N, C-alpha and C positions, 0 to 999 in steps of 0.2 A: 456541551454539542454535541450528541452521540453517531461514531458511524460503524461500519464495517469494515475491516480492511478487507480488499477488492481480492478478491480466491478466492474470501471465509463464508461467502454465503452464497447457494440459491436464494435470490429472493422468489422467481415462480415457483420453486418448490414450499419452497416457507415464505410463503407471505404474510403469515401474521406479527412474523420476528422483524422484516422489511416495516412493517407499515409501525414499531416502535423505532422506531431510528428518528432522527433527526434528514440522514441526508441518505443514501444508499449509496454502491461503490465498487460500480458491476469487476469480471479478473477485466484484465486487460486485455487489449483487441489487437491485437499486426497486422494489416493491410490483410496478406493471404486467412482462409483456416491454415491450422495449424492438430497437429497431432498429438502434439506434447514425446515427451525422454519415453524411449524405453519403458515397462518396466525391468522392479520394482521404483516403484515412484516417491515413497518414507516408511518412513523409518523411523520407525519412536529411542528417543534415548535419556539418560539413568533422566539427565534435565530438562526436556522440554521434545521435540524431534527435528528429521531432516526431509525433508521436503526435496521434490527435485519433480517440476508438473513438467515443465520447458512454454507453458504460455502453451498450450492444450486453446484454442478458440473455433470459435465458426469463422473467422473474421473477418470483417467492418458488411460487408456486405448481409453475411446472417447478421451482424447482431441490428441491424436498421430492418433487416426487414421480418425476427423473427423472435424479437427477443425486445428492443426499442422498443412499437406499442406496445407492448404486454407492458411493462416496463414504470409502462408513466403512469402506466393507474393505478398502481400505486398508494400516488399521489400524496410518495414522498422528493423532493432535490436529488438530480441522481447525478450522479459525479460519473466518469466518463471515463476506464483508466487507459492511456496508448502506452504499445508500443512499437518497435520496427528496427531493422539494425542498419537501419541511415535516419539522416536527417531528413532527408527527405523523403521514407517514410510517416514520418512524426507527424512532418509539413502536408500531407499530405491528409492524412487524419484527422486531423486540429480544423483543416479545411470543408469536408465532410460535413467534421461533431456538427464545426464553426454552424450553417445555414440548420437544426433541428437548436427547439423553443424546447424538446423534454429537456434539454444535456445544458445542466445553470454549473460543471465548476468539469474542465476537462485538466482527470492526472497524465503525466512523464511518470511513465513507469521508467528510472533512467537509471535502475544498481540489476533484473536481474536478475540474481545471481547462475542461472542453473541455463542460458544459453552465450551463444557467442553479442560479443557489442559494439556496439553503431562506432565504424573507426573517428567519428566527431564526437568530441571535447561535449562536456553536459550544458556547455555551456550556448556551444554554438547549433544545440540543437533546440536548444527554449528561442534560442536565439530565430531560426527555419519557423517553428511557431508560434514563435509570439511574431512573421507575420502575415501568418496563414486566414484567425482569430479575437477575436476580440474577447470571447471572455474568458475570465481564471481559471491559471493553471500556478497551477499549485510538479514539480518537481520532489516526484523521488527523489531520494541517495542512494549510497549503497554510509551504512557504519565504515566499510574498509578506507574508504576514501585515505588521503597518503596527509590532505591539509585540506576537510571537512569542511574547516568554519568556509575558504579561502576560496573551492567549491559554492559554497552557498551565498557568497558574494558575489557569485562568478554569473551566477543563472539572474540572482536579481536584480543584475545592470542591462542579464541579457533577455530582464523584461514575466521575470514567477513572481504573479501575486503573490505566494504561501511555501512549503514547505514540506516533506509528509518526510520524520522524520524516526524508524530505518527502515529501508529495507533488509526481510534476512541472512545472514554470516554467514557464508562460503565453512558447508565442516565436509566429515567425515564418520564415516558410523562403519564399523566394521562387523563379520559375521566372527564371534565366538569359540567359533569347529573351524574354519577356510583362511580364519585372518582375510577374507578378500570383501572388498565393497559392499557396504547388501544395497546398497544401491542398481540399478538400472547403470544411471547417469554415474556412477563416484560419489562423486561429488552432489551434493546440496542443501540450498538453504539456509539454518539453524534458526528456532522456533524457541522460545523457555524462556523461563528465570534465569538463565545466566547472559540471554541478552538485555535484561534492562536495566544498567549501570553503564552501559554500552549506550543504549538510548541515551540517558541518563542527561552525559555527555556529549552527548550527542546534541542534544537539545538544547538544552544551554548553553554550550560553547553557538552553535552559528545566530541562539537567539541574540543573544550580544553583538553576533558579527554582522548583525541584517536589521533584528524589528523584524521581521516577518511576521505572518500565522502560523501556525508550525501547530503539524497537527500533527501531534507523537503516539509515539507506538515502539512494544519491544519488553517484553517479558513482564507486561504489567497480566497480575491474575488476580489483584483485591483487587476492592477500592481505594487500602494509603495507597499501593503500589500508582498510580493514576493522582493519589496527589501527590505525590514526590513531581510529575511533566512539568506543571507549570516552573520556564526559563526563570523569570524574568522574577524570584522570589516578597518585591518589593508591590509585586502585585496580586489583585487576585481574579482574574477567570475568573469566564464559564469553564466546566475541565469534567471532558464527555467521555463515554469509550460504548469499547462492545466487546462483547467474551473470547473467552476464551475455552475451551475444554476441558472439564477437570484436568487433566491434563500437560495442560498448559500446547496446548495443538492448538490455531486461530481459526476456532470453531465456532459459531457461532446459538450459543444454543436461546429456544421460545422464551426460557427464563432472566434470561440476563437483563433486556430493562429492568425487567417487573422489581430483582433482583437490586438493585441500582438505582431503580426510581426517584428516593429519594437523598439520596447517595452524590445521587449523578456521577459517582461512578463508573469504572467494571474491568473488567481484562477483560483486554484490543485494545487499544486508540482513543487518543485523547484529541479533541481541537484546542490549541490557545494562540495566542491572547483574542481573543474577540471583543 
């Protein structure tokens, strides 16, 4: 099953790419519109990139009125990624989306490294969201959690139907002349090849801990990379992914679905098990 990573594909600008996916994942939406973090927001590194977008989005009303009807016309299942700054934010967003037939799945972005986190635990947020929607809920977790398998078990007990692993991990890039942070927000979320061993460990451990379906992502730049992501070596799930740019940024290109059509793997994000 091939999906894009949230925030890495504008389906309305590149509908032909979105239609080649098995499902499209929206950029994370919050209750109110957000302008995002101050520039500079992107910094390439020796082995990947840092981003500090800061959840720029039109807010839930903007998504529902201006984007969701057009996204539904793509003809692929829609996953909506939601974010907030309290458990009630997530719950309210899920309540609104629960009544929208266009939405197949809700992804709870519980781990954006570029904004302040909600004070509640991941499990408390999932509990609040679960009470407001019957739609499938996937919890997107950070690889920086002190005990990620325990967090995975907690969100499973709270009602999560699956996991998205992993989000980017916080990093810093310095200007070689001034030795000052290159990003306007100073810190950003790292993505790139060096994230793959971290992501693999997260997927492996969390599947062992929960048995939940897992959307695996992080540092995948080839189909062979993606084949490493099945968490249970004794099973042969159908594995898919969507692509990174040639420099390992999480950008989907029009050639990616074609490039891996036979292999059903490629850069970006893979879903397992089925």
